[in-house]
C-alpha positions in Angstrom: -6.6 58.9 -1.5 -5.9 55.5 -1.2 -5.0 54.1 1.9 -3.0 50.5 2.7 -3.3 48.4 6.1 -0.3 46.9 6.8 -1.4 43.8 9.0 1.9 42.9 11.4 2.4 39.4 12.6 4.5 38.8 15.0 7.2 35.8 14.9 5.5 34.3 18.2 2.5 33.9 16.3 4.3 32.2 13.6 5.4 29.9 15.6 2.1 29.1 17.2 0.7 28.4 14.1 3.5 26.3 12.7 3.0 24.0 15.6 -0.5 23.7 16.0 -0.7 22.7 12.0 2.1 20.0 12.4 0.5 18.4 15.8 -3.0 18.2 14.1 -1.2 16.6 10.3 -2.2 12.7 9.8 1.4 12.7 8.8 2.6 13.5 12.3 0.6 10.4 14.0 0.8 7.6 11.0 3.3 5.9 8.8 1.5 5.1 5.6 1.5 1.9 4.9 4.0 -0.1 2.5 3.7 -2.7 0.2 5.5 -5.1 -1.9 4.6 -7.9 -4.0 6.1 -10.4 -6.5 5.9 -13.5 -8.3 7.5 -16.0 -11.3 5.8 -14.6 -13.9 5.7 -16.9 -16.9 6.6 -19.6 -14.8 4.2 -22.8 -15.2 3.3 -23.8 -11.4 4.9 -20.2 -10.4 3.9 -18.7 -7.0 3.5 -14.7 -6.0 4.0 -13.0 -2.9 3.0 -9.5 -0.7 3.4 -7.9 2.4 2.2 -4.7 3.7 3.8 -3.2 7.0 2.8 0.4 8.9 0.4 2.1 11.0 -3.4 1.4 9.4 -2.9 -1.8 8.3 -4.1 -5.2 10.1 -4.2 -7.6 7.5 -2.8 -8.3 3.7 -2.9 -11.1 1.2 -1.5 -11.7 -2.0 -4.2 -11.7 -5.1 -2.0 -13.4 -8.0 -3.5 -13.7 -11.7 -2.4 -16.4 -13.6 -3.1 -18.2 -17.1 -2.9 -21.6 -19.0 -2.5 -22.4 -22.2 -6.0 -21.9 -23.2 -5.8 -18.7 -22.7 -8.0 -19.0 -19.6 -7.8 -16.7 -16.4 -7.7 -17.6 -12.8 -7.5 -15.4 -9.9 -6.0 -16.7 -6.8 -6.4 -15.5 -3.3 -3.3 -15.8 -0.9 -4.6 -16.3 2.9 -5.4 -13.6 4.9 -1.9 -12.6 7.4 -0.8 -10.5 10.2 0.5 -6.7 9.3 4.4 -7.3 7.7 3.7 -11.1 7.1 4.1 -12.6 4.1 0.8 -14.1 1.8 1.6 -16.5 -0.8 -0.2 -18.2 -3.5 0.6 -20.7 -6.8 -0.9 -21.4 -9.8 -1.9 -24.4 -10.8 1.1 -26.7 -12.6 -0.7 -25.9 -15.7 -1.1 -22.3 -15.3 1.5 -19.6 -15.0 1.4 -15.8 -12.9 0.9 -13.3 -15.4 0.2 -10.4 -12.8 0.3 -10.0 -9.0 -1.2 -7.4 -6.8 -2.6 -7.2 -3.0 -5.6 -6.5 -0.6 -5.1 -5.3 2.9 -7.3 -4.0 5.4 
């Protein structure tokens, strides 16, 4: 004959485990960084921007990728700025943005 043991868990124990899990969860302590960026893609002498905010972000800068008529590429870095402040960069008058991104620390 096979005996099956049943383990009973009280409602109080379930509440205690749930509360402990919530308190130790990283999401309960911090908001994930929220970042956005944009650029005037294809516009000669165009600009790009980036901004990040939220817990864990101290500084952000835009990274702008520019291309000129000969097909050469240049990477332009904007200044490091504080949390929730916009960093800007500009391609030279003879080149245009082809992509934009950001870096954060």
